DRENPA-3360 file (N, C-alpha, C; in nm, 2 decimals, always signed):
BEGIN
1 = MRVVGTVL = +9.84/+10.92/+8.69/+9.84/+11.06/+8.54/+9.66/+11.02/+8.52 ~ +9.62/+11.15/+8.49/+9.49/+11.21/+8.48/+9.43/+11.19/+8.36 ~ +9.32/+11.10/+8.34/+9.23/+11.04/+8.26/+9.09/+11.16/+8.25 ~ +9.11/+11.16/+8.11/+9.00/+11.28/+8.10/+8.87/+11.20/+8.07 ~ +8.75/+11.24/+8.14/+8.65/+11.20/+8.12/+8.52/+11.37/+8.15 ~ +8.39/+11.27/+8.19/+8.31/+11.41/+8.18/+8.22/+11.39/+8.33 ~ +8.27/+11.36/+8.41/+8.23/+11.37/+8.59/+8.30/+11.46/+8.64 ~ +8.19/+11.58/+8.68/+8.29/+11.68/+8.76/+8.25/+11.64/+8.91;
9 = VATIAIGC = +8.36/+11.71/+8.98/+8.30/+11.68/+9.14/+8.28/+11.82/+9.18 ~ +8.18/+11.79/+9.29/+8.14/+11.87/+9.37/+8.22/+11.93/+9.46 ~ +8.27/+11.86/+9.55/+8.41/+11.89/+9.61/+8.51/+11.82/+9.58 ~ +8.64/+11.84/+9.64/+8.75/+11.81/+9.65/+8.81/+11.70/+9.64 ~ +8.82/+11.61/+9.52/+8.80/+11.49/+9.54/+8.97/+11.41/+9.54 ~ +8.97/+11.30/+9.58/+9.04/+11.23/+9.62/+9.14/+11.11/+9.52 ~ +9.03/+11.11/+9.41/+9.08/+11.05/+9.30/+9.18/+11.11/+9.20 ~ +9.17/+11.06/+9.07/+9.26/+11.15/+8.96/+9.22/+11.05/+8.83;
17 = THPPVQSV = +9.09/+11.00/+8.82/+9.09/+10.92/+8.69/+8.93/+10.91/+8.66 ~ +8.82/+10.95/+8.56/+8.70/+10.97/+8.56/+8.66/+10.86/+8.44 ~ +8.55/+10.77/+8.42/+8.50/+10.71/+8.32/+8.50/+10.84/+8.17 ~ +8.52/+10.72/+8.11/+8.52/+10.76/+7.92/+8.41/+10.82/+7.96 ~ +8.41/+10.93/+7.82/+8.30/+11.04/+7.77/+8.20/+10.93/+7.64 ~ +8.06/+10.94/+7.70/+7.95/+10.89/+7.67/+7.84/+11.00/+7.59 ~ +7.78/+10.95/+7.50/+7.65/+11.02/+7.46/+7.66/+11.19/+7.47 ~ +7.79/+11.22/+7.43/+7.85/+11.36/+7.43/+7.78/+11.44/+7.30;
25 = HVATVVGE = +7.72/+11.56/+7.27/+7.62/+11.61/+7.18/+7.72/+11.69/+7.06 ~ +7.80/+11.75/+7.15/+7.87/+11.88/+7.09/+7.99/+11.83/+7.21 ~ +8.14/+11.82/+7.21/+8.24/+11.82/+7.23/+8.37/+11.91/+7.16 ~ +8.41/+12.00/+7.25/+8.50/+12.08/+7.20/+8.66/+12.03/+7.31 ~ +8.71/+11.97/+7.21/+8.87/+11.91/+7.27/+8.97/+11.98/+7.21 ~ +9.03/+12.05/+7.27/+9.12/+12.15/+7.23/+9.27/+12.11/+7.25 ~ +9.37/+12.06/+7.22/+9.50/+12.01/+7.25/+9.63/+12.13/+7.18 ~ +9.69/+12.13/+7.24/+9.84/+12.18/+7.15/+9.87/+12.11/+7.01;
33 = DRPFVPAT = +9.90/+12.17/+6.94/+9.97/+12.09/+6.78/+10.10/+12.10/+6.81 ~ +10.15/+12.00/+6.89/+10.28/+12.00/+6.94/+10.31/+11.86/+7.02 ~ +10.43/+11.78/+7.01/+10.42/+11.65/+7.09/+10.41/+11.71/+7.23 ~ +10.39/+11.59/+7.34/+10.39/+11.58/+7.51/+10.52/+11.58/+7.49 ~ +10.63/+11.64/+7.55/+10.73/+11.65/+7.61/+10.74/+11.68/+7.76 ~ +10.82/+11.62/+7.84/+10.85/+11.70/+7.95/+10.87/+11.82/+7.98 ~ +10.85/+11.91/+8.08/+10.93/+12.04/+8.07/+10.98/+12.04/+8.19 ~ +11.10/+12.01/+8.20/+11.21/+11.97/+8.31/+11.23/+12.13/+8.40;
41 = AVSYTYAG = +11.23/+12.21/+8.29/+11.24/+12.30/+8.34/+11.16/+12.43/+8.46 ~ +11.04/+12.35/+8.41/+10.94/+12.40/+8.50/+10.87/+12.24/+8.59 ~ +10.84/+12.33/+8.72/+10.79/+12.21/+8.79/+10.63/+12.27/+8.83 ~ +10.54/+12.20/+8.80/+10.37/+12.20/+8.80/+10.36/+12.18/+8.98 ~ +10.39/+12.30/+9.09/+10.32/+12.30/+9.19/+10.25/+12.45/+9.19 ~ +10.20/+12.41/+9.34/+10.11/+12.52/+9.40/+10.21/+12.60/+9.50 ~ +10.17/+12.69/+9.49/+10.29/+12.78/+9.57/+10.41/+12.74/+9.63 ~ +10.46/+12.68/+9.53/+10.65/+12.69/+9.54/+10.62/+12.54/+9.62;
49 = IAWGSDGE = +10.53/+12.45/+9.66/+10.59/+12.37/+9.77/+10.63/+12.24/+9.68 ~ +10.72/+12.19/+9.75/+10.79/+12.06/+9.64/+10.70/+11.94/+9.69 ~ +10.68/+11.89/+9.60/+10.62/+11.74/+9.63/+10.67/+11.65/+9.72 ~ +10.63/+11.61/+9.81/+10.71/+11.49/+9.93/+10.72/+11.61/+10.06 ~ +10.68/+11.76/+9.98/+10.71/+11.81/+10.18/+10.62/+11.77/+10.27 ~ +10.69/+11.83/+10.38/+10.60/+11.74/+10.53/+10.50/+11.88/+10.54 ~ +10.45/+11.85/+10.67/+10.30/+11.91/+10.70/+10.31/+12.05/+10.71 ~ +10.45/+12.08/+10.80/+10.49/+12.22/+10.86/+10.48/+12.32/+10.74;
57 = TVKQALAS = +10.59/+12.24/+10.63/+10.59/+12.32/+10.47/+10.51/+12.37/+10.44 ~ +10.39/+12.26/+10.44/+10.31/+12.30/+10.37/+10.21/+12.38/+10.37 ~ +10.15/+12.40/+10.56/+10.11/+12.52/+10.64/+10.18/+12.63/+10.58 ~ +10.33/+12.61/+10.60/+10.40/+12.80/+10.59/+10.36/+12.80/+10.42 ~ +10.37/+12.75/+10.38/+10.36/+12.78/+10.19/+10.22/+12.84/+10.16 ~ +10.11/+12.73/+10.19/+9.97/+12.80/+10.18/+9.95/+12.94/+10.29 ~ +9.99/+12.95/+10.36/+9.93/+13.06/+10.47/+9.99/+13.21/+10.38 ~ +10.10/+13.18/+10.30/+10.18/+13.28/+10.25/+10.12/+13.34/+10.11;
65 = VGLTFTKI = +10.01/+13.25/+10.06/+9.92/+13.30/+9.98/+9.78/+13.30/+10.04 ~ +9.75/+13.29/+10.15/+9.60/+13.34/+10.18/+9.53/+13.23/+10.22 ~ +9.63/+13.14/+10.25/+9.52/+12.97/+10.33/+9.54/+12.92/+10.46 ~ +9.45/+12.91/+10.54/+9.49/+12.92/+10.69/+9.46/+12.79/+10.72 ~ +9.54/+12.73/+10.80/+9.51/+12.58/+10.80/+9.42/+12.57/+10.93 ~ +9.34/+12.46/+10.91/+9.25/+12.45/+11.00/+9.25/+12.31/+11.06 ~ +9.27/+12.23/+11.02/+9.26/+12.06/+11.09/+9.33/+11.96/+10.99 ~ +9.34/+11.85/+11.07/+9.41/+11.72/+10.97/+9.25/+11.64/+10.98;
73 = DRDGDLNF = +9.21/+11.61/+10.85/+9.07/+11.52/+10.90/+9.14/+11.37/+10.87 ~ +9.02/+11.27/+10.91/+9.07/+11.18/+10.95/+9.11/+11.06/+10.83 ~ +9.13/+11.12/+10.75/+9.22/+11.05/+10.59/+9.40/+11.09/+10.63 ~ +9.43/+11.19/+10.71/+9.58/+11.27/+10.71/+9.58/+11.36/+10.63 ~ +9.48/+11.42/+10.56/+9.48/+11.53/+10.48/+9.46/+11.65/+10.55 ~ +9.59/+11.79/+10.51/+9.52/+11.90/+10.56/+9.41/+11.99/+10.53 ~ +9.34/+12.06/+10.60/+9.23/+12.17/+10.55/+9.29/+12.28/+10.57 ~ +9.24/+12.33/+10.45/+9.28/+12.50/+10.48/+9.13/+12.57/+10.44;
81 = VGSQLGYD = +9.12/+12.71/+10.48/+9.03/+12.81/+10.44/+9.12/+12.95/+10.43 ~ +9.04/+13.07/+10.34/+9.09/+13.16/+10.31/+9.05/+13.23/+10.18 ~ +9.10/+13.27/+10.09/+9.07/+13.36/+10.01/+9.16/+13.36/+9.89 ~ +9.12/+13.34/+9.75/+9.19/+13.30/+9.63/+9.07/+13.40/+9.53 ~ +9.18/+13.49/+9.44/+9.12/+13.57/+9.38/+9.01/+13.68/+9.43 ~ +8.98/+13.69/+9.51/+8.92/+13.80/+9.60/+8.78/+13.68/+9.62 ~ +8.77/+13.57/+9.67/+8.69/+13.47/+9.68/+8.70/+13.38/+9.76 ~ +8.61/+13.37/+9.86/+8.64/+13.26/+9.95/+8.67/+13.16/+9.86;
89 = AAGMALMA = +8.77/+13.09/+10.00/+8.84/+12.93/+9.92/+8.86/+12.84/+10.01 ~ +8.84/+12.70/+9.99/+8.88/+12.59/+10.07/+8.97/+12.52/+10.01 ~ +9.10/+12.47/+10.04/+9.20/+12.40/+10.02/+9.22/+12.25/+10.09 ~ +9.28/+12.16/+10.06/+9.32/+12.04/+10.10/+9.47/+12.01/+10.03 ~ +9.53/+11.98/+10.11/+9.65/+11.91/+10.09/+9.69/+11.78/+10.09 ~ +9.65/+11.69/+10.00/+9.64/+11.55/+10.02/+9.75/+11.48/+10.06 ~ +9.76/+11.40/+10.16/+9.91/+11.35/+10.19/+9.94/+11.21/+10.23 ~ +10.05/+11.14/+10.21/+10.07/+11.04/+10.20/+10.17/+10.97/+10.28;
97 = RGHVLKVA = +10.15/+10.87/+10.41/+10.31/+10.86/+10.49/+10.33/+11.04/+10.55 ~ +10.23/+11.16/+10.53/+10.28/+11.26/+10.61/+10.40/+11.38/+10.51 ~ +10.34/+11.34/+10.34/+10.42/+11.39/+10.26/+10.33/+11.43/+10.16 ~ +10.32/+11.53/+10.13/+10.22/+11.63/+10.04/+10.22/+11.55/+9.87 ~ +10.14/+11.51/+9.83/+10.14/+11.47/+9.69/+10.01/+11.54/+9.60 ~ +9.90/+11.64/+9.65/+9.83/+11.66/+9.57/+9.76/+11.79/+9.66 ~ +9.77/+11.88/+9.57/+9.70/+12.04/+9.64/+9.57/+12.09/+9.54 ~ +9.47/+12.07/+9.62/+9.36/+12.12/+9.55/+9.25/+12.22/+9.61;
105 = VNLATPDS = +9.24/+12.32/+9.54/+9.14/+12.47/+9.58/+9.01/+12.46/+9.51 ~ +8.96/+12.54/+9.65/+8.81/+12.55/+9.55/+8.76/+12.70/+9.59 ~ +8.74/+12.75/+9.48/+8.70/+12.90/+9.46/+8.57/+12.92/+9.47 ~ +8.48/+12.96/+9.60/+8.33/+12.99/+9.62/+8.31/+13.08/+9.56 ~ +8.30/+13.07/+9.42/+8.22/+13.16/+9.29/+8.05/+13.16/+9.29 ~ +8.03/+13.29/+9.28/+7.90/+13.33/+9.26/+7.87/+13.23/+9.11 ~ +7.76/+13.16/+9.13/+7.68/+13.12/+9.00/+7.70/+13.16/+8.87 ~ +7.70/+13.31/+8.86/+7.71/+13.37/+8.76/+7.86/+13.40/+8.72;
113 = KAREVYEQ = +7.94/+13.39/+8.81/+8.10/+13.42/+8.79/+8.17/+13.28/+8.77 ~ +8.09/+13.20/+8.76/+8.16/+13.09/+8.75/+8.25/+13.05/+8.65 ~ +8.23/+13.11/+8.49/+8.27/+13.08/+8.40/+8.41/+13.17/+8.38 ~ +8.34/+13.32/+8.41/+8.48/+13.47/+8.42/+8.58/+13.36/+8.53 ~ +8.56/+13.33/+8.62/+8.67/+13.28/+8.70/+8.75/+13.16/+8.61 ~ +8.69/+13.08/+8.59/+8.76/+12.99/+8.56/+8.84/+12.99/+8.41 ~ +8.78/+13.11/+8.34/+8.85/+13.17/+8.21/+8.99/+13.23/+8.23 ~ +8.95/+13.31/+8.41/+9.05/+13.43/+8.48/+9.17/+13.34/+8.53;
121 = MVDSLTGL = +9.10/+13.17/+8.58/+9.21/+13.10/+8.63/+9.34/+13.07/+8.53 ~ +9.26/+13.01/+8.40/+9.34/+12.95/+8.29/+9.40/+13.02/+8.28 ~ +9.36/+13.19/+8.22/+9.49/+13.24/+8.18/+9.60/+13.28/+8.26 ~ +9.57/+13.31/+8.37/+9.68/+13.31/+8.50/+9.76/+13.21/+8.47 ~ +9.72/+13.04/+8.52/+9.82/+12.95/+8.46/+9.87/+12.99/+8.31 ~ +9.79/+12.95/+8.23/+9.84/+13.00/+8.11/+10.03/+13.06/+8.08 ~ +9.98/+13.22/+8.15/+10.12/+13.29/+8.15/+10.23/+13.21/+8.22 ~ +10.22/+13.14/+8.31/+10.30/+13.07/+8.36/+10.35/+12.94/+8.33;
129 = FGHPTLRY = +10.28/+12.87/+8.25/+10.37/+12.74/+8.22/+10.32/+12.72/+8.06 ~ +10.24/+12.82/+8.00/+10.19/+12.80/+7.84/+10.04/+12.77/+7.82 ~ +10.03/+12.76/+7.71/+9.84/+12.72/+7.70/+9.83/+12.54/+7.74 ~ +9.71/+12.54/+7.79/+9.66/+12.41/+7.85/+9.69/+12.31/+7.68 ~ +9.76/+12.18/+7.78/+9.77/+12.07/+7.68/+9.62/+12.01/+7.60 ~ +9.50/+12.03/+7.71/+9.38/+12.00/+7.65/+9.30/+12.08/+7.74 ~ +9.16/+12.17/+7.68/+9.08/+12.21/+7.70/+8.94/+12.16/+7.66 ~ +8.90/+12.12/+7.79/+8.78/+11.97/+7.76/+8.65/+12.05/+7.80;
137 = HTFRPPYR = +8.60/+12.11/+7.70/+8.47/+12.11/+7.75/+8.32/+12.02/+7.63 ~ +8.24/+11.96/+7.72/+8.19/+11.86/+7.66/+7.99/+11.95/+7.72 ~ +7.88/+11.90/+7.62/+7.78/+11.95/+7.67/+7.68/+11.84/+7.59 ~ +7.56/+11.76/+7.71/+7.48/+11.63/+7.62/+7.36/+11.75/+7.56 ~ +7.29/+11.67/+7.48/+7.16/+11.74/+7.43/+7.08/+11.77/+7.56 ~ +6.98/+11.83/+7.57/+7.00/+11.99/+7.49/+7.05/+12.09/+7.50 ~ +7.19/+12.04/+7.55/+7.23/+12.15/+7.57/+7.35/+12.19/+7.45 ~ +7.41/+12.32/+7.42/+7.54/+12.32/+7.37/+7.61/+12.44/+7.40;
145 = EGDGNEIR = +7.72/+12.45/+7.42/+7.82/+12.56/+7.45/+7.80/+12.67/+7.37 ~ +7.73/+12.80/+7.44/+7.70/+12.94/+7.40/+7.57/+12.94/+7.38 ~ +7.51/+12.85/+7.43/+7.36/+12.83/+7.41/+7.27/+12.90/+7.54 ~ +7.36/+13.00/+7.64/+7.28/+13.09/+7.71/+7.26/+12.98/+7.86 ~ +7.25/+12.83/+7.84/+7.25/+12.80/+7.93/+7.36/+12.69/+7.98 ~ +7.48/+12.74/+7.98/+7.60/+12.64/+8.01/+7.57/+12.63/+8.18 ~ +7.52/+12.74/+8.26/+7.52/+12.70/+8.38/+7.44/+12.61/+8.44 ~ +7.33/+12.60/+8.36/+7.23/+12.53/+8.41/+7.30/+12.36/+8.37;
153 = AIRTGNAT = +7.35/+12.37/+8.25/+7.37/+12.22/+8.20/+7.51/+12.20/+8.33 ~ +7.58/+12.25/+8.34/+7.72/+12.21/+8.46/+7.62/+12.18/+8.56 ~ +7.54/+12.29/+8.61/+7.48/+12.21/+8.76/+7.39/+12.06/+8.77 ~ +7.33/+12.07/+8.65/+7.26/+11.95/+8.62/+7.34/+11.83/+8.59 ~ +7.48/+11.84/+8.56/+7.56/+11.72/+8.51/+7.57/+11.67/+8.41 ~ +7.54/+11.80/+8.30/+7.53/+11.79/+8.15/+7.63/+11.85/+8.08 ~ +7.72/+11.89/+8.16/+7.84/+11.94/+8.09/+7.99/+11.95/+8.17 ~ +8.09/+11.90/+8.12/+8.18/+11.96/+8.17/+8.30/+12.06/+8.12;
161 = VSSLWLRE = +8.35/+12.15/+8.19/+8.42/+12.22/+8.14/+8.56/+12.20/+8.23 ~ +8.70/+12.23/+8.15/+8.81/+12.20/+8.24/+8.91/+12.21/+8.09 ~ +9.02/+12.24/+8.17/+9.17/+12.26/+8.10/+9.26/+12.16/+8.20 ~ +9.33/+12.11/+8.15/+9.44/+12.01/+8.16/+9.58/+12.09/+8.14 ~ +9.67/+12.06/+8.23/+9.80/+12.04/+8.18/+9.86/+11.93/+8.21 ~ +9.92/+11.88/+8.11/+10.01/+11.73/+8.15/+10.11/+11.72/+8.05 ~ +10.19/+11.61/+8.16/+10.38/+11.63/+8.10/+10.38/+11.45/+8.08 ~ +10.34/+11.46/+7.94/+10.41/+11.36/+7.92/+10.45/+11.33/+7.81;
169 = ADGSQVGD = +10.53/+11.20/+7.77/+10.63/+11.16/+7.65/+10.60/+11.01/+7.63 ~ +10.58/+11.00/+7.51/+10.52/+10.87/+7.47/+10.43/+10.80/+7.48 ~ +10.32/+10.88/+7.54/+10.18/+10.84/+7.59/+10.20/+10.83/+7.71 ~ +10.29/+10.83/+7.78/+10.34/+10.84/+7.95/+10.33/+10.93/+8.02 ~ +10.27/+10.97/+8.14/+10.29/+11.07/+8.22/+10.44/+11.08/+8.27 ~ +10.50/+11.20/+8.28/+10.64/+11.24/+8.34/+10.67/+11.29/+8.41 ~ +10.57/+11.34/+8.47/+10.60/+11.45/+8.62/+10.40/+11.49/+8.64 ~ +10.47/+11.61/+8.69/+10.29/+11.63/+8.79/+10.24/+11.73/+8.68;
177 = DIAVEITQ = +10.09/+11.71/+8.71/+10.01/+11.80/+8.62/+9.90/+11.90/+8.71 ~ +9.82/+11.94/+8.61/+9.72/+12.05/+8.62/+9.63/+12.02/+8.62 ~ +9.48/+12.07/+8.68/+9.38/+12.07/+8.64/+9.30/+12.19/+8.67 ~ +9.20/+12.24/+8.59/+9.10/+12.32/+8.61/+8.98/+12.36/+8.58 ~ +8.86/+12.37/+8.70/+8.73/+12.28/+8.62/+8.64/+12.38/+8.73 ~ +8.52/+12.37/+8.62/+8.46/+12.39/+8.71/+8.34/+12.32/+8.76 ~ +8.31/+12.29/+8.89/+8.23/+12.18/+8.95/+8.09/+12.17/+8.94 ~ +8.03/+12.10/+8.99/+7.90/+12.06/+8.92/+7.80/+12.17/+9.07;
185 = NLTVQVSY = +7.90/+12.21/+9.16/+7.83/+12.30/+9.26/+7.84/+12.42/+9.19 ~ +7.95/+12.47/+9.08/+7.96/+12.57/+9.01/+8.08/+12.72/+9.10 ~ +8.16/+12.60/+9.15/+8.27/+12.67/+9.19/+8.36/+12.62/+9.15 ~ +8.47/+12.67/+9.11/+8.58/+12.68/+9.01/+8.72/+12.62/+9.12 ~ +8.74/+12.50/+9.06/+8.86/+12.40/+9.17/+8.99/+12.44/+9.06 ~ +9.14/+12.40/+9.11/+9.22/+12.41/+9.07/+9.30/+12.29/+9.10 ~ +9.35/+12.21/+9.10/+9.44/+12.10/+9.15/+9.56/+12.06/+9.09 ~ +9.63/+12.03/+9.16/+9.79/+11.99/+9.13/+9.86/+11.86/+9.17;
193 = EANAWERE = +9.85/+11.78/+9.06/+9.92/+11.64/+9.12/+10.04/+11.64/+9.12 ~ +10.10/+11.55/+9.22/+10.21/+11.50/+9.16/+10.23/+11.36/+9.06 ~ +10.34/+11.30/+9.00/+10.34/+11.15/+8.94/+10.30/+11.08/+9.03 ~ +10.32/+11.05/+9.21/+10.31/+10.98/+9.27/+10.19/+10.96/+9.35 ~ +10.07/+11.07/+9.27/+9.92/+11.07/+9.31/+9.88/+10.97/+9.29 ~ +9.87/+10.89/+9.15/+9.77/+10.81/+9.10/+9.81/+10.64/+9.19 ~ +9.93/+10.64/+9.23/+9.91/+10.51/+9.32/+9.85/+10.55/+9.43 ~ +9.86/+10.65/+9.56/+9.82/+10.71/+9.67/+9.66/+10.70/+9.65;
201 = ANRRKLAM = +9.59/+10.74/+9.54/+9.45/+10.75/+9.49/+9.40/+10.62/+9.50 ~ +9.48/+10.53/+9.41/+9.46/+10.35/+9.38/+9.46/+10.29/+9.55 ~ +9.56/+10.34/+9.56/+9.53/+10.27/+9.74/+9.43/+10.33/+9.87 ~ +9.40/+10.42/+9.86/+9.25/+10.51/+9.94/+9.16/+10.47/+9.84 ~ +9.12/+10.42/+9.73/+9.04/+10.34/+9.68/+8.98/+10.23/+9.71 ~ +9.11/+10.13/+9.71/+9.08/+10.01/+9.81/+9.09/+10.00/+9.90 ~ +9.12/+10.08/+10.02/+9.14/+10.09/+10.15/+8.96/+10.12/+10.15 ~ +8.90/+10.24/+10.09/+8.75/+10.26/+10.09/+8.68/+10.14/+10.08;
209 = RSGRPMAD = +8.69/+10.08/+10.00/+8.61/+9.96/+9.96/+8.65/+9.85/+10.02 ~ +8.74/+9.80/+10.11/+8.77/+9.68/+10.21/+8.73/+9.71/+10.37 ~ +8.71/+9.89/+10.35/+8.62/+9.94/+10.48/+8.73/+9.98/+10.57 ~ +8.87/+9.99/+10.55/+9.00/+10.01/+10.62/+9.01/+10.15/+10.62 ~ +9.08/+10.23/+10.71/+9.11/+10.39/+10.72/+9.17/+10.44/+10.59 ~ +9.14/+10.54/+10.56/+9.23/+10.56/+10.44/+9.36/+10.66/+10.47 ~ +9.40/+10.68/+10.58/+9.53/+10.77/+10.63/+9.63/+10.62/+10.63 ~ +9.71/+10.71/+10.56/+9.84/+10.56/+10.56/+9.94/+10.63/+10.64;
217 = TGKRRVPR = +9.98/+10.60/+10.75/+10.10/+10.63/+10.83/+10.22/+10.57/+10.79 ~ +10.21/+10.48/+10.68/+10.33/+10.36/+10.70/+10.31/+10.27/+10.76 ~ +10.24/+10.24/+10.87/+10.23/+10.15/+10.93/+10.16/+10.01/+10.90 ~ +10.16/+9.91/+10.92/+10.12/+9.78/+10.88/+10.10/+9.71/+10.94 ~ +9.98/+9.63/+10.95/+9.92/+9.55/+11.07/+9.93/+9.44/+11.03 ~ +10.00/+9.34/+11.16/+10.07/+9.19/+11.15/+9.92/+9.12/+11.19 ~ +9.92/+9.07/+11.08/+9.77/+8.95/+11.12/+9.79/+8.87/+11.24 ~ +9.67/+8.82/+11.26/+9.65/+8.79/+11.41/+9.71/+8.60/+11.33;
225 = K = +9.73/+8.48/+11.42/+9.74/+8.39/+11.39/+9.64/+8.33/+11.45;
% end
């Protein structure tokens, strides 16, 4: 489950949680005026890729939306390049034991176009899935939304601009979710997460801390006696 915070990623992130808000001068946090309920008739997936699909299925689906497979990285994730909304794009399908659990795509927007493309992406997803559960815009002093310095605030890490579609009930996540954000590099990132991604993200963090490879092949080492 995503936890909303103020730290933006500059590249496609592997984790799904962020630190809590601290010292925010102006925060615009807008949620839908309705209870969180599972939208069982709608699946939050990118390019129609079912969660748990294998690599070949992912490659074919992303090719159909303009993203070409380039490599499998050392973490076992699939990398793609292409274009989205008329901009160069880089995508990743994050895998666990050869099955996709998250798709993230970065659009290389010009600095001056980042906010415009962000709103365009939000509008597009709103048309598909309804209004975001949360639009999370925060600015630390001396910055404020609407002051004309939003680009500098984001680039310097003093602002967060993101929208999230969360499927929750009784405070617990019950399905996959979507996030759109302007990264600190002023690209627009959209990411789709399966509910099972949180466990994989935590496994990767543990592997990174212990110095083990992050790729999960399903094989387990047998300790030497």
